[in-house]
C-alpha positions, 0 to 999 in steps of 0.5 A, spaced: 488 659 500 481 660 501 481 666 504 485 669 498 481 666 493 475 669 497 478 676 497 480 676 489 473 674 488 470 680 492 475 684 489 473 682 482 466 683 484 467 690 487 471 692 481 465 690 476 460 694 480 464 701 480 462 707 476 467 709 471 467 716 467 465 712 461 459 709 465 457 715 467 457 718 460 453 713 457 448 713 462 447 720 462 447 720 454 442 714 454 437 718 459 437 724 455 435 720 449 430 716 453 426 722 454 426 723 447 424 716 445 417 719 442 415 718 435 416 725 432 410 730 431 406 731 424 406 738 421 403 741 415 408 745 410 405 748 404 401 742 401 405 736 405 404 733 411 411 732 414 414 728 420 419 731 424 420 738 428 416 744 424 421 749 422 427 745 423 427 738 420 422 733 417 420 729 411 414 728 407 410 722 411 403 721 413 403 715 416 398 711 411 400 704 410 404 706 403 409 710 406 410 707 413 416 704 415 417 696 415 423 692 417 427 691 410 423 695 406 426 701 402 422 707 401 423 714 398 422 720 403 423 727 401 427 731 407 426 738 409 431 742 412 430 749 415 435 753 419 435 759 423 434 764 418 433 764 410 440 766 409 443 760 413 438 755 410 441 757 403 447 756 406 445 749 407 444 748 399 449 743 397 452 740 404 453 733 405 448 729 409 448 723 413 442 719 416 444 715 422 438 710 425 439 708 432 434 703 435 431 704 442 430 697 443 438 694 441 442 701 441 444 698 434 446 704 429 446 703 422 447 708 416 441 709 413 442 714 407 448 719 405 446 725 400 446 732 399 441 738 400 439 740 393 440 746 390 433 750 389 429 750 383 428 757 382 422 756 377 418 754 384 416 760 388 419 760 395 423 754 394 429 757 396 427 758 403 427 750 405 433 745 403 430 739 400 433 732 400 430 726 396 432 719 400 431 712 400 431 709 407 431 702 410 431 700 417 432 693 419 427 691 425 421 693 428 420 698 434 422 705 435 428 708 431 431 715 431 434 718 425 439 723 426 441 727 421 448 730 420 450 736 416 457 736 414 458 731 420 454 736 425 448 733 428 442 738 425 436 734 428 433 728 429 426 724 427 423 719 431 419 714 427 416 707 428 418 701 424 411 697 424 
């Protein structure tokens, strides 16, 4: 009887230690994400400083105390989207956008904002070369967060921010 119980415990232990396809997928995707857990770069566009990836995605942000992310504090940010060509960028206008926040520390995912890329104001010169979307965003806890922007349910890009 003791021997059987020992085999059962050993079998349960070994079963818990084996890799499944799901474990490999999670591990591989975590590794990819871990390499990019660095606060995104700031860059200048026209008269604004943005945080994100120049020529792809970002939002107006200059890292001063007024615009920084703080846990539970709702802030207004203007997102900017650029596609490969001006025509593709214009095709973004009116498209639905969903911003999902992912915490590096806990892996928690939160729905940060949903909206759509606005139609450009033709009274402003060259306004049709970038898609813009105003947002009100709030993140629940301190640490690094990846803001994943999905345009029409497809990942468009992401911005990593620090919540102070």
